[in-house]
N, C-alpha and C positions, 0 to 999 in steps of 0.2 A: 046418593046417600046409602042405599043398600050395599053398593059395592064397597064403600068405606067400612061398613059394619062387617061385611064378609072378610075383608082384608084384615081387620082387627082381630076377628075370631080366628082366622088362619094363623095369625102371628101369635096369639095368646094360647091357642089350644095346645101346641106342643109344650109350651112352658108349664101350663097347669098340669098336663098329663105327666110330664117328667117329674115335676115337683111333687105331685100327689102320690105317684107310684113309689118314687124313691123315699118320700116321707114316711109311707107305711112300712117299707122295708127297713129303713134306718131306725125307725121307732122300735120295731121288733128286735133288730140286732142290738140296739143299745140296751133294751130290756134283758136280752140274753147275756150280754157281756157284764152288765151290772149284776145280774143274778150269779154269774160264775165268780166274779170278784167277791161277792158277799155269800158264797157258799162256805161250807165247813164251819169254822169257829164264828163266822158272822151270819149264820143262817137265821138267827133270831131277829136280825136287823135287815132282813131281805127287802122290805119295802123301801127302806132308805137307799139301798143299793140300786133298786129299780129307778127311784127318783133321780139319783145321781147320774145314772146312765142317760135318762131323758134330758136332764138339764145340760149334760155335757154335749149332747147332740145339738141342742138349741144354741149354745154358745159357739161351738166349733163351726157348725153349718153357717151361722150368721156372719162370723168374722171372715171365714173363707170366702163366702159369696161376695162380700164387700171389698176384699183386698187382694184376691188372687189375680195373677197376671193374665189368666185365661177365663173370661166369663163363661159360666156354665159348669165349672168344676165344683164338685160338692165335697165339703168336709164332713167327716163322721168319726165317731168313736171307733178305735181300731183294736183288733183282736190281739195282735202281738204284745203291745205294752200292757193290755188288760191282763193277759195270762201271766206275764212276768210279774206284774204288780200283785196278783193273787199269791204268787210264790213268796214274794217279799213279805206280804201280810201274814202268811201262814207262819213264817219264822218269827216275825215280830210279836204276834199275838200269842205265841206259845207261852210267853212269860208274863202276860198281863192278868190282872184280876178282872172279875166280871164288870166292875165299874169303870175300869180303864180301857176295856176292849174297844168300844165304839169311838171314844175320843181319839185313841191312838190310831185306829184305822183311818178315820177321817183326816187326821193330821198327816199321816203317812201318804195318803192319796194326794192331798193338797200339795205337800212338799214335792212329791214326784212330778206332778203335773206342772207346778210353778217352775221347778228346776228345768224341765224340758222347755217350757216356754221361754225362760230367760236365756238358756243356751242357744236355742234356735234363733231367737231375736238377735243376739249378739253376733252369731255367725252370719246372719243375713245383713245386719247393719255394717259390719266390717268386711263384707264380701269374702267370706272364708268358706263358702259353700263347697268348694272343691276339696276341702280337708276331709270330708266324710266319704270321698270317693275312693280313698286308698285303703280299702278293706277287701281282703281276698273273697272272691265270690263263694267258694266252698264253705267258708265260715258262715256267711249269710245263709246259705242253704241249710247248713246244719242247725243253725238257730231256728229257722222256720220249721224244719222237721221236728225238732224238740218242742217247739211251740205247738205244733199240731198234736203231739201226744198230750201236752198239758191241757189243750182245749178239750180233747176227748175225756180226759180225767175230770176236768171241771164240770163238763156236761153231765157225766155220770153222777157226780156228787150233787149237782143241782137237782137231778131227777129223783135221786134216792133220799136226799136230805141227810146223807151221812157226812161226818166231819172229815173222814179220810177214806182212801180207797181200801175196801175190805178184800178179803180173799174171795176166790171164785165161788165157794160154797154159799156165802152170804148173798152174792148177786143172783144165784140160781134159786133162792127161796121164792115161794109163790108171790109174796107181796112185792119183793124187789123186781121180779120179772114183770109184774103189772106196771111197775113204776118206770122201768127203762126200756122195755121192749117196744112200746108205741113210739118212743123217740127214735129208736133204731130204725123202725119201719118208716118213719117220716124222713129220716136222713137218707135211707136207702132209696126211697121213691124220688127224692130230690136229685140224688147223684145219678140215678139211672135215667131220669127224664131230661136232665140238663143237657147232655150231649145231643139229644134228638130234638128237643124243643127249647132252644136257647132264646126264650121269649121273656120280655120284661114282666109279663103277668104270671109267669110260672110260679114263682115263690108266693105272691099274694094268693094265687089260686089254690095252691096246696094248703095254705093256712085256712082259707075260707072253706075248703072241703074237710079239713081235719077237725075244725071246731064243731060243726054239727054232728059229725060222726062220733066224736068223743061224748058229747052230751046225749046222743041217741043210745050209745052203749051204756052210759050211766042209767038212763031210764029203763032200758031193757033188763039190766041187772038189778033194778030196784035200789040203786045207790043214790042217796040224796047228796046235795052239794056239801052239806055239813059232814057227812060221812066221807065223801071224796077228799075234803080238806084234811080230815083226821088221818086218812090213808096216805097223805102226802102227794095226792094227784094234782092238787091245785097250788097256786102260788100262795094263797091265803089259807086259813084266816090269819090276820095280823093282829097283834096285841099292841095297844098304845098308839101314839101318834106316829104313823109311819111316813108322813109326807116329807118330801125333801125340804130342807131349810138351808139358807145361806150359811157359809162358814162363820162361826161365832167365836168370840174371844174365850168363852168358857171351855169350848172344845179344845182350844190350843193350850189352855192352862192345865187341863186335866190329862193331857196326853203324856205318854212315857217317851219323852224325847231322847232319853239315853238309848232306848231300844231302837228307835227310828234311826238315829245317827250311827248306831252300831252296824247298820246295814248299808253303809255308804258305798261299799263295793258292789253290792247287788243293785243298788239304785244307779250307780255309774254304768253297770252293764246294761241296765234297762234303757238309760238315756242313749248309750252308743248304738244299741240295736234299733231303737226307735228312729234315730237319725238316719241309720242305714235304710230303714223301711221307708222313711220319707223320700230319700233319694231314689229308691227303687220305684216307688209309686209315681213320682214326678217323671222319672225317665220313661217308665212304661206308658204313662199318659202321653208323653211327647211322641212315642212311636205309634201308639194305637190311634190317637187323634190327629196325627200328622201336623202337629202344631208345636212351635217352640215356646218353652216356658222359661221364665227367668228364675233360676234355682235360688238365687239370693232373695228375690222377692218372695218366693214360696216359703223360704225359711222364715222370713219376717212374718208372713201370714200365719205359719204354724206357731211361731212364738206368741203373737198377739192372741190367737185363738186359745192356746193353752194357758196363757196368763189369765184370761177371762174365765175359762173353765176351772182353773185352779183356785181362783178367788172364791168360787162357789163350792169348793171341795170336789170338783168334778174329775172325770177320767181324762186320759190322754187321747188325743185324736189328731187327725190330719187329713190329707186328701184321700178320699175314697176312690179306689180304682174302678171297681165294678159299677158303682152308682154313677160316677162321672161319665164313664163310657156309655152306660145305658141312656142317660139324659142327653149328652152332647152328640154322640154318634148315632145311636140306634133311633132315638126319637127326634133328634135334630134341634133340641132346645139349647140355644147358646146365649143365655141371658143370666144375669146375676139373680134374677127373680127365682130361678129354679132352686138355688140353695136357700133362699129366704122362705120359700114355700115348704121345703123340707124342715127348716127350723120351726115353722108355724105348726106343722103336723106334730112334731115332738112336743111343742109347748101345749098343744091341745091335749095330748095324751097325759102330759104332766099335770094339767089342770084337773083331770078326772080323779086323780089321787088313787088311793088303795082300794076304794070301794069297787071299782071296775076291774082293776088289775088283779085283785085277790081271787076272783073266780076264773082266772085264766089258767089253763092246764099247763103243768110244768113240762110235759113231753114236747110241746111245740118249741119252746125256747131251748130245751135240751137237745131236741132234734136239729135245730138250727146249728147249735154248737157242734154236735157230732158230724154234721155234714161238712162244716168248715174244717174241723180237725182232720177228718178222713181225707179231705181234698189236699190238705197240707202233706199228710203222710204219703198219700199216693203220688203226689208230685215229686217229693224229695227222696222217697225211699224206693219208688218204682220207676217213674218216668225219667228221673235224673240218671238212672243207670244207662239209658240209651243216649243221653245227651252229653254227659260229662266224661272226661278221661277217667281211667280207673282209679288213679291216685286221688283225684278231686272227689269222686264218688265215695271212696273209702273214708275221706275226711268227713263228708256229710253224714255218713252212717255212724261213724265213731262219735261225732259230736251229739247226734240225736240220741244214741244209746246211753252216752254218758249223762246227758241232761235228764233222761228218763229214769236212770238208776241212781245217780249220785247228786244231781242238782245242776243249777245253771252255772255257777262259778267253776266247778270242775270241768264242765263242758266248754266254757270259755278258755280255760287254761289249756286243755287238751287241744282244742281247735287251733289256738295260736301257736302252740308248740309244734304241731304237725305242719301247719302252714309255713312257719319260719324254717323248719328243717327242710321241707320240700323246696322252698324258695332257694335256700342256700345250695342244695344239691343241684337244682336246675340251673341256677345262676353260675355255679362253678363250671358247668358244661359249656357255657358260652365262651367262644374264643375271644380272649382279651386282645388278640392282635387283629386290628382292623384291616391293615394292609401290610403286605410284605414287598419290599423292593430290594434291589441290589444297586451298587454304584454304577452298573452298566445301564440299567433302565431308568434310574433317577439320578440326575446330576444337580449340582448346585447351580444357582444363577450366576455363574462366573464363566465368561467366555475366555478361552485360552487359545494359544497358537495351535494349529492343526496337529503338530507332532505331539504336543502335550495332551490334546483331546484323544488322540489315538492311544497314547500310553494309558490314560485313564480308562479307555474302553477295554484295553487288554487286562488291566489289573482291577477293574471296577468290581469284580466278583468278590474281592476281599472286603468290600464294604457291604454289610447287610443292614437293612433298615426295617425296624418293626414299629409300626404306628399302633400304639396301645389305645384301648378304649374302656369305658365303664369304670366300675369300682374294683380296685385291686385289694383283695383280702386273702385270708388263709386258704380259701377254697380255690383261688385262681393263681396264687403265688407259685405253687409247685408246677402248675401247668406252664406258666410263663418261663420259669427257670429251665424246664425241660426243653422248651422250644429254643431258647437261647443256646443251650448246650448243643442241640442238633445243628443249629446254624454254624456254630464255631467249628464243629467236627468236620464240616464240609469245606472249610477254608484251607488254603495252602499254608502250612506252618512255617515255611521258609520266608514268607512275606509278612508285613504287618497285617494284623487282623482287627477289623473294626465292626462293632455292632452298635448301631444307633437306636436308642429307645426314645421314641417321641411321645411325650406325655400331654400333647395338646388336647386330646379328647378323653383324658382320664379325669373322672369326677372326684375321686378320693382314694385313699389307701389306708391300711391299718399297719400296726407295728410288725405283723408277721411278714409283710412284704420287705420291710427293712432288714429283718433277720435273714430272709432268703437271699437278698442282695448281698448281704455280708458274707454268707456262705459261698455265694458265687464268686465273690472277689477273692476269697481264700483259695479257691480251686482254679482260678483263671491262669492260663499259661502266660509266660512273660511277654509274648508277642501280641496279646489281646488288649485292646482298649475299648471300654464300654463308654459310649458317648450319650449323655442324658440331655435331651433338649426339651424346651417348653416346661421345665420343672418349676412348678408353682412354689412360692415361698414356704407354704406350710409343708409341702412334700420335702423340700430341701432341709427344713428344720427337723423333720422326723428322721430322715436318713442321717443327718449329722448327729442328732442325739443318740441314735442307736449305734454310732461308731462306724457307719458304712462309708460316709464321705469324710475325707481328711483334707487339710489344707494343701499338701503336696501329694495328691493321690496318684499312685502309679497305675491304677486300673481305670478309675472313673474320671471322665472329663466332661465338663459342663459347657453348654453353649445355649444362648438365649432362644434359638429356634432351629428348626430342621435345616433350613438353608445354610445357616452358619455352621451347623454341625457337619453337613456334607462338605462345605468348603474346607473346614479344618482337616477332615479325613483325606480329602483329595490332596491337600498340601503335604500331608505326611507321606502319602504314597509317592508323589512326585519328588520328594526330597531323597528318596532311595535311588533315584536314577543317576547315571554317571554324568549327564550333562546339566545337572542341577545348578552348577556354579556359573554357567554361561548366562550372564545377565543382560548383555546388550548385543543386539543384532540389528544392523541397519535395515531399513525398510526394503531397499532393493533386494537384499539377500533373503529377507522373509518372503518376498513375492516370487522368488525363484521356485519355491515349493508350491506356490498357489497358481501361477500362470501356466497354462498348458504350453504356451510358446514363450520361452524366456526372452526372445529377441524383442518382444513388445514392452518389456519393462522400462527401458530407457525412454522411449517416446511417451510412455504413460506417465512417468515421473514429471515430465514437463508440464503436465496439466495440474499438478498438485502444488499446494502452498504449504511450506514448512512453518510450524509454529512452536516456539518454546514457551510453555505455560508453567506458571508457578502452581503450587498446591492450592486448591480451593478455587481455581479459575473456572468459570462457567463456559462450556462449549455451546450449549443452547438451553433455553428455558421451555417449560411446558407452555404450549400454545404458540410458540414461534413457528413461522413457516419453514417447512423442511426443504430448504434450498441448498443444503450442503451435507456431506457426510465426512467422517474422519477415519483415518488409519492411525492406529496407535503404534508408534515405534518403540517407545520406552515409557516407563512410569505406570500409572494405573488410573483408570477413569471409572466412576460409578454413576448410576442413574437413580433417581428417587422421585416419588410422587408426594405432593403436598397433602397433609392431613391436618385435622384440627389441632393436634398436639405438636405439629412441626412438619416433619417429612418422614416417609417410610422408604427404606432401602429396597430397590428393585433388582439391580443387576450390577455386576462388576466386570470390567474388561481388562484383560492382561495384554501385554505386547503381542502384536501379530493378529489383532482382531479389528473389525470394522464397526463403527458406532453410528447409529442412525440410518441404517440402510433401508429398512422397510418403509419408513415415512418418506425417505428420499425418493424411492422408486414410485410410491403411490401418490407423491406430491400432496400429502396431508400435513396437518400440524403435528409437531412433536407432542406426545402425551406425557413425557417425563422431563425432568431437568437432568442434564449431564454435566458433571463437574470432575475436576482432577482431585484425586486423593493425595497426590504428591507431585513434585515437579515432573512434568511429562513432556515428551516430544510427540507431536501429532502432525499429520499431513491432511490438509483440507482439500476436498474436491467440491467445487461449487456446481450447482445445476447448470449454470451458464457455461462453464468450462466443459461440462459433460456433453452439452449440446454441440459445442465446437468440436469435441473429440469425435462425435458421431458423424459430423460433416466432413472433417478433414482427415481423420485417421480411423476409418470404420473397422479396420482389422484390430487395432488396439482396443477399440470400444467393444468389439465382439469378444476378444480374449478376456477383458475385464468383466463383461456380463456373464461369461461362462463361469468365471471364478465365483461371482456372487451367487449365481443360481446353484452351484454345487454346495456352497456353504449354507444357503437357505434350505436346500434339500436335506442336508445332514441335520440341521436343526429340527426340521419337521419330522425326520425319521426318529430323532431322539424323543420328541414330544409324543410321537405315536407309540413308541416303546413304553413310555411312562403311562399313557392312557391304557394300553393293553394290560399292564401290570395291575391296574385298578379293577379290571373285570374279574368276575368270579371264575 
């Protein structure tokens, strides 16, 4: 029995410890963020802001604990959306009357939180979580740097009670110094001690040390709590009923909805930045905790948590990075009860109301904010200099400075403009040519007689192949045209010239490419043909609309794929030779150029069976036993493999070639179907006759084998040349 109790205590102790420590920390952070949001024009309603912060922690921590895909992760009110929200409120409330201020603020907060909840929930339900991944990292860094500045600003306003940031002269007056210097000391102590003593009790310890020191200082100076409140050193005293209340219908009817909806752009930026922050926190948790999380599930969790928080007029929140790592990793509490205990701590603080919170010193919450803001600024304006490329770091600094001086939306615009411009410049430097071949290193899948193969080897340099890739736009069009011109300049102008452009790996193109291709067509020499392969219908339509492609085009020629394009170019080259009209050569005459000993041709022919086949006749089918091979005397034979849509062309054989040799020698099944494309004359050698040849005419068999080995070696050499051309 004692052992069971000990085991239960050992299991519950880390859960209670993690929940208790994080509960205290999150309660203070929610108070600090609520105070920052309700600083400036909302300073008179500060207790409501504090209550909203605590209620938000209760709602977000509870839903996150119950629905996250990784038990032990803690949800909390977050700084980035809170600071951006305070900026939205400052703009909205600048035009409200005193009676409209609080209802408008509560309504704006609720709309923002509910909107984020709905968007997050929909992204998670429809599994669109990856949509928010396509945001340049420097833009996120710039936002976080600018957010750090606004956190510092909001903390100063919280500690001084001023509606807006004053000049340096005001901050250096004796009363102002007393208000904000203790907060700066608190933040400095936290930042200095954190690298050395990264312990979960550091922040609670600083708070516990600061509170008695503050009240001892008040006693030593003879300052009463009432006087401290009048000097702005305490959060109180509060006038009226400052307790948090659920969102009420009267609040919604009294709000200035025209002003709230007029800030739809700023609210949209807040939602986008918050979703990016959710992604960053979830991704960081996966790395630090070494656990995989379901992003879509976490988006649904964020959505439900913020819907509940928004219904109470609460602030935005999601997965807390520091608190989750503290509880899950440092303390080892991996239970949903951790988040529920955090929510309970915030609920207890909320229950005490303004009586207890009112005597709390402002510098502690302000110091927490300063510590957080300074850490953001240090990370993105100092540490990022050593981690990011120069251009990315410049974008971060530019966005931060723009947000600090001109506001959030100008910072957004500048960041996006710089990121887009940088992307276009960098993308235009990527070589749009994936591979380069010539007709010597890359052949069509058409087997021809040896003398034709040799002719193509000699003239193959007249065929240049460019396999294109990526998105073709104005930034890469000129680069591509320049490469084509350099390829053409290296060709022999006395022979036909071919440049094959393979679009198989092109994802898209804009109209500037069509314009560049039209200019290339106008400047092309008479001997040049540009062969376009794998041209998608939308690309063909664009080039046709721009006047680049014409029905009887003298420059551009289209083929469905690269193999067909190569075959067409090879046929054009062969048509320039003097023997192109010799169409029929008996097989014995063909073998004279292949057999090392021509005297062996006549006895070899005795082992062959002559077949006259009509067009469409099958020589062998896929799966048939390879007990025969064929010599093509005249006509044409092709091979194909079966697909779900019919069959796919693999190879074409011209007169003077052998069909089925590899399967014949390895005695395996045929992998393709062979058929005649037109009436053809073939000679068949069966495996049985081949065995007889080996027994009775070994010299004939040896001569035949030597021919086959030489042809296979040439094919392997050609394949090797193609592979080498693919290497960088």
